[in-house]
N, CA, C and O atoms as a Tripos MOL2 file, in Angstrom:
@<TRIPOS>MOLECULE
protein
  204   203    51     0     0
PROTEIN
NO_CHARGES

@<TRIPOS>ATOM
      1 N         -21.4590  -10.3020   -3.7820 N.3       1 MET1
      2 CA        -21.1790  -11.3710   -2.8490 C.3       1 MET1
      3 C         -19.7910  -11.9520   -3.0860 C.2       1 MET1
      4 O         -19.5690  -13.1300   -2.8100 O.2       1 MET1
      5 N         -18.8790  -11.1770   -3.5760 N.am      2 ALA2
      6 CA        -17.5330  -11.6850   -3.8620 C.3       2 ALA2
      7 C         -16.5490  -11.1120   -2.8560 C.2       2 ALA2
      8 O         -16.6980   -9.9820   -2.3920 O.2       2 ALA2
      9 N         -15.5470  -11.9060   -2.5290 N.am      3 LYS3
     10 CA        -14.5160  -11.4790   -1.5990 C.3       3 LYS3
     11 C         -13.2060  -11.3110   -2.3470 C.2       3 LYS3
     12 O         -12.9760  -11.9390   -3.3800 O.2       3 LYS3
     13 N         -12.3670  -10.4680   -1.8150 N.am      4 LYS4
     14 CA        -11.0290  -10.3040   -2.3770 C.3       4 LYS4
     15 C         -10.0440  -10.2370   -1.2170 C.2       4 LYS4
     16 O         -10.1000   -9.3160   -0.4020 O.2       4 LYS4
     17 N          -9.1480  -11.2040   -1.1440 N.am      5 ALA5
     18 CA         -8.1300  -11.2280   -0.1010 C.3       5 ALA5
     19 C          -6.7720  -11.0260   -0.7530 C.2       5 ALA5
     20 O          -6.4520  -11.6950   -1.7360 O.2       5 ALA5
     21 N          -5.9760  -10.1210   -0.2220 N.am      6 VAL6
     22 CA         -4.6870   -9.7930   -0.8280 C.3       6 VAL6
     23 C          -3.6000  -10.6550   -0.1820 C.2       6 VAL6
     24 O          -3.5040  -10.7380    1.0430 O.2       6 VAL6
     25 N          -2.7910  -11.2890   -1.0170 N.am      7 ALA7
     26 CA         -1.6670  -12.0980   -0.5340 C.3       7 ALA7
     27 C          -0.4950  -11.8780   -1.4710 C.2       7 ALA7
     28 O          -0.6820  -11.6760   -2.6710 O.2       7 ALA7
     29 N           0.7070  -11.9170   -0.9300 N.am      8 THR8
     30 CA          1.9020  -11.7470   -1.7410 C.3       8 THR8
     31 C           2.7040  -13.0380   -1.7150 C.2       8 THR8
     32 O           2.9510  -13.5940   -0.6460 O.2       8 THR8
     33 N           3.1130  -13.5190   -2.8890 N.am      9 PHE9
     34 CA          3.8820  -14.7440   -3.0080 C.3       9 PHE9
     35 C           5.1750  -14.4340   -3.7450 C.2       9 PHE9
     36 O           5.1740  -13.6880   -4.7240 O.2       9 PHE9
     37 N           6.2690  -15.0000   -3.2810 N.am     10 LYS10
     38 CA          7.5470  -14.7860   -3.9400 C.3      10 LYS10
     39 C           7.9180  -16.0570   -4.6940 C.2      10 LYS10
     40 O           8.2250  -17.0860   -4.0920 O.2      10 LYS10
     41 N           7.8860  -15.9690   -5.9990 N.am     11 ALA11
     42 CA          8.2570  -17.1080   -6.8440 C.3      11 ALA11
     43 C           9.0470  -16.5530   -8.0270 C.2      11 ALA11
     44 O           8.5260  -16.4550   -9.1380 O.2      11 ALA11
     45 N          10.2890  -16.1990   -7.7860 N.am     12 GLY12
     46 CA         11.1100  -15.6280   -8.8500 C.3      12 GLY12
     47 C          10.8510  -14.1480   -9.0190 C.2      12 GLY12
     48 O          11.6280  -13.3200   -8.5420 O.2      12 GLY12
     49 N           9.7760  -13.8090   -9.6850 N.am     13 THR13
     50 CA          9.4370  -12.4030   -9.8830 C.3      13 THR13
     51 C           8.4220  -11.9910   -8.8190 C.2      13 THR13
     52 O           7.6410  -12.8100   -8.3350 O.2      13 THR13
     53 N           8.4480  -10.7520   -8.4780 N.am     14 LEU14
     54 CA          7.5490  -10.2420   -7.4540 C.3      14 LEU14
     55 C           6.2800   -9.7280   -8.1200 C.2      14 LEU14
     56 O           6.2580   -8.6240   -8.6640 O.2      14 LEU14
     57 N           5.2310  -10.5310   -8.0720 N.am     15 LYS15
     58 CA          3.9320  -10.1340   -8.6080 C.3      15 LYS15
     59 C           2.9340  -10.1910   -7.4740 C.2      15 LYS15
     60 O           2.9900  -11.0810   -6.6250 O.2      15 LYS15
     61 N           2.0400   -9.2600   -7.4650 N.am     16 LYS16
     62 CA          1.0250   -9.2450   -6.4180 C.3      16 LYS16
     63 C          -0.1370  -10.1260   -6.8580 C.2      16 LYS16
     64 O          -0.8020   -9.8550   -7.8580 O.2      16 LYS16
     65 N          -0.3620  -11.1820   -6.0920 N.am     17 MET17
     66 CA         -1.4330  -12.1210   -6.3900 C.3      17 MET17
     67 C          -2.5970  -11.8550   -5.4450 C.2      17 MET17
     68 O          -2.4040  -11.4460   -4.3000 O.2      17 MET17
     69 N          -3.7950  -12.0910   -5.9370 N.am     18 VAL18
     70 CA         -4.9980  -11.8560   -5.1660 C.3      18 VAL18
     71 C          -5.8410  -13.1230   -5.2150 C.2      18 VAL18
     72 O          -6.0280  -13.7080   -6.2820 O.2      18 VAL18
     73 N          -6.3500  -13.5460   -4.0630 N.am     19 LYS19
     74 CA         -7.2450  -14.6950   -4.0100 C.3      19 LYS19
     75 C          -8.6680  -14.1770   -4.1580 C.2      19 LYS19
     76 O          -9.1610  -13.4330   -3.3100 O.2      19 LYS19
     77 N          -9.3220  -14.5770   -5.2390 N.am     20 CYS20
     78 CA        -10.6800  -14.1300   -5.5160 C.3      20 CYS20
     79 C         -11.6450  -15.2800   -5.2950 C.2      20 CYS20
     80 O         -11.3700  -16.4160   -5.6810 O.2      20 CYS20
     81 N         -12.7660  -14.9850   -4.6800 N.am     21 ILE21
     82 CA        -13.8070  -15.9730   -4.4450 C.3      21 ILE21
     83 C         -15.0930  -15.4350   -5.0600 C.2      21 ILE21
     84 O         -15.5780  -14.3660   -4.6890 O.2      21 ILE21
     85 N         -15.6340  -16.1950   -6.0060 N.am     22 ARG22
     86 CA        -16.8520  -15.7840   -6.7020 C.3      22 ARG22
     87 C         -17.9430  -16.8140   -6.4270 C.2      22 ARG22
     88 O         -17.6730  -18.0150   -6.4430 O.2      22 ARG22
     89 N         -19.1600  -16.3660   -6.1770 N.am     23 MET23
     90 CA        -20.2790  -17.2570   -5.9360 C.3      23 MET23
     91 C         -21.0800  -17.3930   -7.2250 C.2      23 MET23
     92 O         -21.5900  -16.4050   -7.7540 O.2      23 MET23
     93 N         -21.1880  -18.6210   -7.7270 N.am     24 ASP24
     94 CA        -21.9300  -18.8960   -8.9490 C.3      24 ASP24
     95 C         -23.0810  -19.8380   -8.6380 C.2      24 ASP24
     96 O         -23.0070  -20.6360   -7.7040 O.2      24 ASP24
     97 N         -24.1280  -19.7420   -9.4160 N.am     25 LYS25
     98 CA        -25.2560  -20.6490   -9.2670 C.3      25 LYS25
     99 C         -25.1010  -21.7690  -10.2830 C.2      25 LYS25
    100 O         -24.9490  -21.5140  -11.4780 O.2      25 LYS25
    101 N         -25.1390  -23.0050   -9.8100 N.am     26 SER26
    102 CA        -24.9820  -24.1660  -10.6730 C.3      26 SER26
    103 C         -26.2200  -24.3400  -11.5470 C.2      26 SER26
    104 O         -27.3480  -24.3130  -11.0550 O.2      26 SER26
    105 N         -25.9990  -24.5160  -12.8400 N.am     27 ALA27
    106 CA        -27.1150  -24.7230  -13.7630 C.3      27 ALA27
    107 C         -27.7260  -26.1070  -13.5850 C.2      27 ALA27
    108 O         -28.9090  -26.3130  -13.8570 O.2      27 ALA27
    109 N         -26.9240  -27.0360  -13.1340 N.am     28 LYS28
    110 CA        -27.3700  -28.4230  -12.9890 C.3      28 LYS28
    111 C         -28.2920  -28.6110  -11.7820 C.2      28 LYS28
    112 O         -29.3790  -29.1750  -11.9080 O.2      28 LYS28
    113 N         -27.8530  -28.1360  -10.6120 N.am     29 THR29
    114 CA        -28.6040  -28.3820   -9.3800 C.3      29 THR29
    115 C         -29.3130  -27.1490   -8.8370 C.2      29 THR29
    116 O         -30.2470  -27.2750   -8.0440 O.2      29 THR29
    117 N         -28.8900  -25.9750   -9.2450 N.am     30 GLY30
    118 CA        -29.4750  -24.7480   -8.7260 C.3      30 GLY30
    119 C         -28.8390  -24.2880   -7.4260 C.2      30 GLY30
    120 O         -29.2080  -23.2430   -6.8890 O.2      30 GLY30
    121 N         -27.8820  -25.0630   -6.9130 N.am     31 ALA31
    122 CA        -27.1910  -24.6950   -5.6770 C.3      31 ALA31
    123 C         -26.0720  -23.7030   -5.9880 C.2      31 ALA31
    124 O         -25.6090  -23.6020   -7.1240 O.2      31 ALA31
    125 N         -25.6570  -22.9860   -4.9720 N.am     32 TYR32
    126 CA        -24.5640  -22.0340   -5.1530 C.3      32 TYR32
    127 C         -23.2230  -22.7280   -4.9660 C.2      32 TYR32
    128 O         -23.0540  -23.5430   -4.0590 O.2      32 TYR32
    129 N         -22.2730  -22.3990   -5.8330 N.am     33 VAL33
    130 CA        -20.9370  -22.9790   -5.8240 C.3      33 VAL33
    131 C         -19.9460  -21.8340   -5.7090 C.2      33 VAL33
    132 O         -20.0920  -20.8070   -6.3720 O.2      33 VAL33
    133 N         -18.9350  -22.0150   -4.8650 N.am     34 PHE34
    134 CA        -17.9140  -20.9910   -4.6980 C.3      34 PHE34
    135 C         -16.7050  -21.3460   -5.5540 C.2      34 PHE34
    136 O         -16.1720  -22.4510   -5.4550 O.2      34 PHE34
    137 N         -16.2760  -20.4170   -6.3880 N.am     35 THR35
    138 CA        -15.1160  -20.5890   -7.2530 C.3      35 THR35
    139 C         -13.9800  -19.7460   -6.7030 C.2      35 THR35
    140 O         -14.0950  -18.5240   -6.6070 O.2      35 THR35
    141 N         -12.8760  -20.4020   -6.3390 N.am     36 GLU36
    142 CA        -11.7070  -19.7040   -5.8050 C.3      36 GLU36
    143 C         -10.5650  -19.8110   -6.7910 C.2      36 GLU36
    144 O         -10.3650  -20.8510   -7.4200 O.2      36 GLU36
    145 N          -9.8160  -18.7250   -6.9220 N.am     37 GLN37
    146 CA         -8.6760  -18.7370   -7.8330 C.3      37 GLN37
    147 C          -7.6970  -17.6380   -7.4370 C.2      37 GLN37
    148 O          -8.1000  -16.5480   -7.0290 O.2      37 GLN37
    149 N          -6.4080  -17.9360   -7.5630 N.am     38 LEU38
    150 CA         -5.3720  -16.9270   -7.3650 C.3      38 LEU38
    151 C          -5.0820  -16.2810   -8.7100 C.2      38 LEU38
    152 O          -4.6930  -16.9610   -9.6590 O.2      38 LEU38
    153 N          -5.2690  -14.9810   -8.7910 N.am     39 VAL39
    154 CA         -5.0260  -14.2550  -10.0370 C.3      39 VAL39
    155 C          -4.1290  -13.0620   -9.7450 C.2      39 VAL39
    156 O          -4.0070  -12.6230   -8.6020 O.2      39 VAL39
    157 N          -3.5100  -12.5500  -10.7880 N.am     40 GLU40
    158 CA         -2.7090  -11.3420  -10.6300 C.3      40 GLU40
    159 C          -3.6380  -10.1640  -10.3650 C.2      40 GLU40
    160 O          -4.8080  -10.1670  -10.7500 O.2      40 GLU40
    161 N          -3.0850   -9.1650   -9.7010 N.am     41 GLU41
    162 CA         -3.8920   -8.0170   -9.3010 C.3      41 GLU41
    163 C          -4.5120   -7.2930  -10.5010 C.2      41 GLU41
    164 O          -5.5850   -6.7010  -10.3840 O.2      41 GLU41
    165 N          -3.8450   -7.3390  -11.6360 N.am     42 THR42
    166 CA         -4.3510   -6.6420  -12.8150 C.3      42 THR42
    167 C          -5.4850   -7.4010  -13.5060 C.2      42 THR42
    168 O          -6.1890   -6.8200  -14.3320 O.2      42 THR42
    169 N          -5.6790   -8.6750  -13.1900 N.am     43 GLU43
    170 CA         -6.6890   -9.4920  -13.8630 C.3      43 GLU43
    171 C          -7.9300   -9.7580  -13.0140 C.2      43 GLU43
    172 O          -8.7270  -10.6380  -13.3410 O.2      43 GLU43
    173 N          -8.0990   -9.0070  -11.9290 N.am     44 VAL44
    174 CA         -9.2150   -9.2360  -11.0220 C.3      44 VAL44
    175 C         -10.5520   -8.9380  -11.6940 C.2      44 VAL44
    176 O         -11.4960   -9.7150  -11.5540 O.2      44 VAL44
    177 N         -10.6450   -7.8390  -12.4120 N.am     45 LYS45
    178 CA        -11.9000   -7.4780  -13.0640 C.3      45 LYS45
    179 C         -12.3060   -8.5100  -14.1030 C.2      45 LYS45
    180 O         -13.4940   -8.7800  -14.2750 O.2      45 LYS45
    181 N         -11.3260   -9.0930  -14.8010 N.am     46 ASP46
    182 CA        -11.6260  -10.1340  -15.7800 C.3      46 ASP46
    183 C         -12.1930  -11.3840  -15.1050 C.2      46 ASP46
    184 O         -13.0990  -12.0210  -15.6420 O.2      46 ASP46
    185 N         -11.6640  -11.7360  -13.9350 N.am     47 PHE47
    186 CA        -12.1430  -12.9080  -13.1980 C.3      47 PHE47
    187 C         -13.6070  -12.7320  -12.8060 C.2      47 PHE47
    188 O         -14.4040  -13.6550  -12.9720 O.2      47 PHE47
    189 N         -13.9700  -11.5590  -12.2890 N.am     48 PHE48
    190 CA        -15.3390  -11.3470  -11.8510 C.3      48 PHE48
    191 C         -16.2870  -11.0960  -13.0240 C.2      48 PHE48
    192 O         -17.5010  -11.2280  -12.8640 O.2      48 PHE48
    193 N         -15.7680  -10.7400  -14.1860 N.am     49 ALA49
    194 CA        -16.6260  -10.5240  -15.3500 C.3      49 ALA49
    195 C         -17.0610  -11.8440  -15.9720 C.2      49 ALA49
    196 O         -18.1130  -11.9040  -16.6090 O.2      49 ALA49
    197 N         -16.2630  -12.9150  -15.7960 N.am     50 LYS50
    198 CA        -16.6020  -14.2230  -16.3520 C.3      50 LYS50
    199 C         -17.7750  -14.8250  -15.6070 C.2      50 LYS50
    200 O         -17.9740  -14.5750  -14.4180 O.2      50 LYS50
    201 N         -18.5520  -15.6270  -16.3310 N.am     51 LYS51
    202 CA        -19.6550  -16.3510  -15.6940 C.3      51 LYS51
    203 C         -19.6650  -17.7660  -16.1600 C.2      51 LYS51
    204 O         -20.5190  -18.5480  -15.7410 O.2      51 LYS51
@<TRIPOS>BOND
     1     1     2 1
     2     2     3 1
     3     3     4 2
     4     3     5 am
     5     5     6 1
     6     6     7 1
     7     7     8 2
     8     7     9 am
     9     9    10 1
    10    10    11 1
    11    11    12 2
    12    11    13 am
    13    13    14 1
    14    14    15 1
    15    15    16 2
    16    15    17 am
    17    17    18 1
    18    18    19 1
    19    19    20 2
    20    19    21 am
    21    21    22 1
    22    22    23 1
    23    23    24 2
    24    23    25 am
    25    25    26 1
    26    26    27 1
    27    27    28 2
    28    27    29 am
    29    29    30 1
    30    30    31 1
    31    31    32 2
    32    31    33 am
    33    33    34 1
    34    34    35 1
    35    35    36 2
    36    35    37 am
    37    37    38 1
    38    38    39 1
    39    39    40 2
    40    39    41 am
    41    41    42 1
    42    42    43 1
    43    43    44 2
    44    43    45 am
    45    45    46 1
    46    46    47 1
    47    47    48 2
    48    47    49 am
    49    49    50 1
    50    50    51 1
    51    51    52 2
    52    51    53 am
    53    53    54 1
    54    54    55 1
    55    55    56 2
    56    55    57 am
    57    57    58 1
    58    58    59 1
    59    59    60 2
    60    59    61 am
    61    61    62 1
    62    62    63 1
    63    63    64 2
    64    63    65 am
    65    65    66 1
    66    66    67 1
    67    67    68 2
    68    67    69 am
    69    69    70 1
    70    70    71 1
    71    71    72 2
    72    71    73 am
    73    73    74 1
    74    74    75 1
    75    75    76 2
    76    75    77 am
    77    77    78 1
    78    78    79 1
    79    79    80 2
    80    79    81 am
    81    81    82 1
    82    82    83 1
    83    83    84 2
    84    83    85 am
    85    85    86 1
    86    86    87 1
    87    87    88 2
    88    87    89 am
    89    89    90 1
    90    90    91 1
    91    91    92 2
    92    91    93 am
    93    93    94 1
    94    94    95 1
    95    95    96 2
    96    95    97 am
    97    97    98 1
    98    98    99 1
    99    99   100 2
   100    99   101 am
   101   101   102 1
   102   102   103 1
   103   103   104 2
   104   103   105 am
   105   105   106 1
   106   106   107 1
   107   107   108 2
   108   107   109 am
   109   109   110 1
   110   110   111 1
   111   111   112 2
   112   111   113 am
   113   113   114 1
   114   114   115 1
   115   115   116 2
   116   115   117 am
   117   117   118 1
   118   118   119 1
   119   119   120 2
   120   119   121 am
   121   121   122 1
   122   122   123 1
   123   123   124 2
   124   123   125 am
   125   125   126 1
   126   126   127 1
   127   127   128 2
   128   127   129 am
   129   129   130 1
   130   130   131 1
   131   131   132 2
   132   131   133 am
   133   133   134 1
   134   134   135 1
   135   135   136 2
   136   135   137 am
   137   137   138 1
   138   138   139 1
   139   139   140 2
   140   139   141 am
   141   141   142 1
   142   142   143 1
   143   143   144 2
   144   143   145 am
   145   145   146 1
   146   146   147 1
   147   147   148 2
   148   147   149 am
   149   149   150 1
   150   150   151 1
   151   151   152 2
   152   151   153 am
   153   153   154 1
   154   154   155 1
   155   155   156 2
   156   155   157 am
   157   157   158 1
   158   158   159 1
   159   159   160 2
   160   159   161 am
   161   161   162 1
   162   162   163 1
   163   163   164 2
   164   163   165 am
   165   165   166 1
   166   166   167 1
   167   167   168 2
   168   167   169 am
   169   169   170 1
   170   170   171 1
   171   171   172 2
   172   171   173 am
   173   173   174 1
   174   174   175 1
   175   175   176 2
   176   175   177 am
   177   177   178 1
   178   178   179 1
   179   179   180 2
   180   179   181 am
   181   181   182 1
   182   182   183 1
   183   183   184 2
   184   183   185 am
   185   185   186 1
   186   186   187 1
   187   187   188 2
   188   187   189 am
   189   189   190 1
   190   190   191 1
   191   191   192 2
   192   191   193 am
   193   193   194 1
   194   194   195 1
   195   195   196 2
   196   195   197 am
   197   197   198 1
   198   198   199 1
   199   199   200 2
   200   199   201 am
   201   201   202 1
   202   202   203 1
   203   203   204 2
@<TRIPOS>SUBSTRUCTURE
     1 MET1         2 RESIDUE 1 A MET
     2 ALA2         6 RESIDUE 1 A ALA
     3 LYS3        10 RESIDUE 1 A LYS
     4 LYS4        14 RESIDUE 1 A LYS
     5 ALA5        18 RESIDUE 1 A ALA
     6 VAL6        22 RESIDUE 1 A VAL
     7 ALA7        26 RESIDUE 1 A ALA
     8 THR8        30 RESIDUE 1 A THR
     9 PHE9        34 RESIDUE 1 A PHE
    10 LYS10       38 RESIDUE 1 A LYS
    11 ALA11       42 RESIDUE 1 A ALA
    12 GLY12       46 RESIDUE 1 A GLY
    13 THR13       50 RESIDUE 1 A THR
    14 LEU14       54 RESIDUE 1 A LEU
    15 LYS15       58 RESIDUE 1 A LYS
    16 LYS16       62 RESIDUE 1 A LYS
    17 MET17       66 RESIDUE 1 A MET
    18 VAL18       70 RESIDUE 1 A VAL
    19 LYS19       74 RESIDUE 1 A LYS
    20 CYS20       78 RESIDUE 1 A CYS
    21 ILE21       82 RESIDUE 1 A ILE
    22 ARG22       86 RESIDUE 1 A ARG
    23 MET23       90 RESIDUE 1 A MET
    24 ASP24       94 RESIDUE 1 A ASP
    25 LYS25       98 RESIDUE 1 A LYS
    26 SER26      102 RESIDUE 1 A SER
    27 ALA27      106 RESIDUE 1 A ALA
    28 LYS28      110 RESIDUE 1 A LYS
    29 THR29      114 RESIDUE 1 A THR
    30 GLY30      118 RESIDUE 1 A GLY
    31 ALA31      122 RESIDUE 1 A ALA
    32 TYR32      126 RESIDUE 1 A TYR
    33 VAL33      130 RESIDUE 1 A VAL
    34 PHE34      134 RESIDUE 1 A PHE
    35 THR35      138 RESIDUE 1 A THR
    36 GLU36      142 RESIDUE 1 A GLU
    37 GLN37      146 RESIDUE 1 A GLN
    38 LEU38      150 RESIDUE 1 A LEU
    39 VAL39      154 RESIDUE 1 A VAL
    40 GLU40      158 RESIDUE 1 A GLU
    41 GLU41      162 RESIDUE 1 A GLU
    42 THR42      166 RESIDUE 1 A THR
    43 GLU43      170 RESIDUE 1 A GLU
    44 VAL44      174 RESIDUE 1 A VAL
    45 LYS45      178 RESIDUE 1 A LYS
    46 ASP46      182 RESIDUE 1 A ASP
    47 PHE47      186 RESIDUE 1 A PHE
    48 PHE48      190 RESIDUE 1 A PHE
    49 ALA49      194 RESIDUE 1 A ALA
    50 LYS50      198 RESIDUE 1 A LYS
    51 LYS51      202 RESIDUE 1 A LYS
């Protein structure tokens, strides 16, 4: 249930950034929470491996 949208940002060095959206279940309420973060393309697997 995760999305990956590709976006390119120019800030000095040219790095390919990816907007990742992960759906997590809140331990407190039991509701689903969406976590969004811009990460480098090489760190996408690490983002989705975290819980």
